[in-house]
N, C-alpha and C positions, 0 to 999 in steps of 0.2 A: 476592669481589665480582664477578669476571668471570662466574662461573657464574650469579649472580643476573641480570646484564645479559642473558645468553644466554636465560635462562628468560623474562624479561620481553619480549624481542624475539620469542620464539616465540609467546607468548600474543597479542601484538599482531598478529602475522602471521596467526594462526588467526582472530582476530576480523575482521581485514580481509578475508580470503578468504571467511569466512562471510557477511559483509554484502554481498559482491559477487555472491553467487549470485542468478540471475534470480528465483527464487521469493521469496527474502527481500527483494530490492529491490522486488518487486511488492507484497508485504504492507506494507512500510513506506510506499510511495507511496499505497496505498489508504487506509491509516490517516491519513496527512497530509491527503488530500482529504476524508475524513469529518470531520476536525476543522475544516477550513476551511468546509465546507458545513453544519456543525451549526446555524448561525443561520438557515438557510433554512426557509421555512414547511413544506414537505413534501418529504422526500427518501426515496427507496426504494433500498435497497442490495441487491446480489447477486441479480439477477433472472436466471432461466434460462428461455430460450425453448424451446418444444416441438420435438420431432423433426419432420421430417428435417433441417432446417437449424439444429441446436442451437447456441446461442450463450449466453454468459454476459455480462451487462451489470453493470458494477460499481456505477454510480450513475445514478439518474434523479431529476432535480430538477423538481418541478412548481411553477410560479410563476404568479401572477395577471398577465395581460397587461393593460396599461393602454391603453385605446383612446380614441376621440373622446368 
């Protein structure tokens, strides 16, 4: 029984360490934002700007502006 507890602790620790990696945290965060923005009219995901000032934009939301 003690061996099983040690194995379960090890598995939990590996999962915890994996989920704390910056890349994984970023992917999870992006997915959460996509889900929340899904109801928006127009959303553009993962846009790369051209060189020389290359950048990557995760989400662009276009929405109708209400005016006078």
